[in-house]
N, C-alpha and C positions, 0 to 999 in steps of 0.2 A: 353176394353173401355178406352178412353183417358182422361186425366187430364181435358182438355178443355171442355169436356161435362159436368162436374159437379162442376167445380171450381166457386168461387165467383168472378165475374168480376167487381163488384162495391166495389172496395178496397179503404179504407180510408187510408191515408198515413201521415207521419211526415217527417220533415227534421231535420238534425242534429243540426242545430242552433235554432230550434223552442224551446220556453219554454215548460217545462214538463206540465204546467197547460193546455196548448193548446192540447197536446197529450191526457191528461186525459179527456178533454171536448169532444174530438172526440170519445174516447172509451165510454163515458157516453151517447152521443147523437145517436151513431150508431146503436144499442149498440153492442159493441165488447170488447174482453178482450186483444187485441193486435193490433199493426199496424206495417207494414213494414216501415222502414226508407229509403228514397230514396235520391239520389243526384238530382242536377238540370236536369239531362238527364232522370230521372225516373229510374235509376238502383238501386236495393236494396244494401244499405251500412250497414245496421243494421236491428235489429228487437227489439221491445220494447212491453213489457206486462204490464198490470196493476200492477203486482207484482214488476216489475222492478222500476216503479214509486214510489210505496210505499216504497221500500227498499231505493231507492235514498233519498227520503224525510227523512227517519228515520236515515240513516247513515250520511247524510251531514247536517242535522239540519237546513235546510233553506226552506223557502216557494218555493212552485213549480214554481212560476213565476220567481224565481231567479236561477233556474237550467235549463240547456239545455238538450235536448233529448240526445245529444251525451254523456253526462255524466252517463247516465242510460242504454243505449242500449247495446244489445249484438252485438258485431262487426262481429262475424263469421256467415255468412249468408249461410244457406243450402237452396237451391232452386231446383225446378224441372222445366222442360219445358212443355209447353202447350200440345205438342204432345206426351209426355211420357205416357205410359200406367199406369193405377192405381196400378198395382202390384208393379211396380218399384218405384213409389211414396210412397207407403206404406212401402216398404223396406227402403227407405231413412229415413222416419219417425222413423222406428224401430231402425236403425243403430244410428241415432243422438239423439234419445229419445226426439223427438219433436212432438207437436200436430198440428202444422201449417207449411205449406211450401209456401213461395212466389213462384209464377209461373212467368217465364220469357219467352220472345220470343227469337229467334235466336240471336238477338242483346243484350240480356241481360236486356231488358226493362221490367219492371214489367207489367203484363197483368191480373193477378189475384192472388187469394189466395186459397189454398186447405187445409181444416182442416180435422182432424180425424172425426169430426161430419159429414162432407160431406161424407166421406167414409162409416161411419156407416149407414147414411141414404141410400146411394146407396145399401149397403149390404142388407138392410132390405127391400128394394123395391121388390115386388112380380115379379117373372120371370115365364116363362112358366114352370110349374111343381114344383115350389118352390122358395126358396130364394137363393141368391148368396152365397153359403156356403164357397167358396174359399175366397172371399173378407171379408166375416164375420169372418173367421179365421184369415186373415191378420190384421183386425181391433184389434182383440183380442191380437195378437202377439205385435203390436204396443203399445197398452194400457199397457200390462204387461211389456214391455221394458221400457217404461216411468216411470212406478212405481216400477221398480225393486229395491228391497232393502226397499222400503217404505210401501209396502202392505204385510201384512203377510196372506198367503192363508191358509185357514183351510182345514184339511183333509176331504174328503167326509165322511158323516155320513153313 
C-alpha cells in the first residue's frame, strides 16, 4: 500500500515568520499537535509541535505573539514521498524516532502528512482473513523506537 492512500491531505501549515500564537491557534482549531513549516513555494523547511511551542515560551520567557515559528521549529525535516510504500515510511519513522512525516511530491512540495496514528488505523483495518499483522508489527517497532529509554517494559507475568 502507498502513503498517498492513507495520508492526511488537508494539512495545516505554518511559515517561519509566523508568530507562535498563530501556530498554536492552528493546532487548537484543527485539532492537531503539530504542523509542517513551509517556505513560500510550499516546501517543508521545519516542523513544529505543541511541545516546541510550550518549550519556546518557557525558555524565552516571552508571550507567543512576540516569538516566531522559526525560533521553535525543528529544522531537520524528515519526509517521505506520496508514492512510497507504508513499510518504508514506517522504517523512516523508526529510524528518526518521529510520529509524523510530511509527505512531498517529486518537486519537494508538501502534499500531505502521514502519522503513526494513520499507520495504526490502517494496521487495525480488517483484511480478508484478519488484520495486517506486518504493518501492526511495524507500528509497534516505531512506537518502541520513539520511546526507547523512556518506557520501562515489564517482563511478562
